[in-house]
C-alpha positions as CSV (number, residue, x, y, z in Angstrom):
1,M,235.0,29.1,-32.7
2,D,233.3,32.5,-32.1
3,E,229.6,32.9,-31.4
4,R,228.9,34.2,-34.9
5,S,229.9,30.9,-36.6
6,Q,227.5,28.9,-34.5
7,G,223.8,28.4,-35.4
8,R,220.8,29.1,-33.1
9,N,221.2,25.8,-31.3
10,G,224.9,26.2,-30.7
11,A,225.8,23.8,-33.5
12,D,228.0,24.8,-36.4
13,E,225.9,26.3,-39.3
14,G,226.8,23.4,-41.6
15,G,225.9,20.7,-39.1
16,F,222.7,19.5,-37.5
17,S,221.7,19.6,-33.8
18,E,220.0,16.7,-32.1
19,K,217.7,19.0,-30.0
20,T,215.7,22.1,-30.6
21,D,215.8,25.2,-28.2
22,G,213.0,23.6,-26.2
23,G,215.0,20.4,-25.5
24,L,212.7,18.3,-27.6
25,P,214.3,16.0,-30.3
26,M,213.9,17.3,-33.8
27,D,212.0,15.3,-36.4
28,P,214.8,13.7,-38.6
29,K,212.7,13.9,-41.8
30,P,210.1,16.6,-42.3
31,P,206.8,15.5,-43.9
32,V,206.7,15.5,-47.7
33,Y,203.5,16.7,-49.3
34,D,202.4,16.0,-52.9
35,A,201.9,19.2,-55.0
36,D,198.2,18.5,-55.3
37,D,197.9,18.1,-51.5
38,A,199.8,21.3,-50.8
39,R,197.8,23.5,-53.2
40,Q,195.6,26.1,-51.5
41,G,192.9,28.5,-52.5
42,E,190.2,26.2,-53.6
43,V,186.8,27.8,-53.2
44,I,184.0,25.3,-52.6
45,L,180.5,26.7,-53.3
46,K,178.3,23.7,-53.2
47,S,175.1,25.2,-51.9
48,R,173.1,28.0,-53.3
49,G,173.4,30.1,-50.2
50,R,177.2,30.0,-50.2
51,R,177.3,30.9,-53.9
52,S,175.0,33.9,-53.2
53,V,177.1,35.1,-50.3
54,F,180.3,34.7,-52.3
55,I,178.9,36.6,-55.3
56,A,177.5,39.4,-53.1
57,G,180.9,39.8,-51.5
58,M,182.6,40.0,-54.8
59,I,180.1,42.6,-56.0
60,G,180.5,44.5,-52.8
61,I,184.3,44.7,-53.2
62,A,183.9,45.9,-56.7
63,L,181.4,48.6,-55.7
64,I,183.6,49.8,-52.8
65,A,186.6,50.0,-55.3
66,L,184.5,51.9,-57.8
67,I,183.2,54.4,-55.1
68,I,186.8,55.0,-53.9
69,I,188.0,55.7,-57.5
70,I,185.1,58.1,-58.1
71,V,185.6,59.9,-54.8
72,S,189.4,60.2,-55.4
73,L,188.9,61.7,-58.9
74,R,186.8,64.6,-57.6
């Protein structure tokens, strides 16, 4: 076998190696996450202060975008 047919750990690409590059054994089964647990991007705005900061940030981004558009049209 030439070096190109071997994987990163020296095993054949179709096979599995018992150890990683660091010499630690690999986890035989990776963790499985439910779709609801793996979902990201939830914004939690429970307090009035957090809501205010979030809304101010969104308005600030919109104003910056508007200013950039106006300046670029001149």
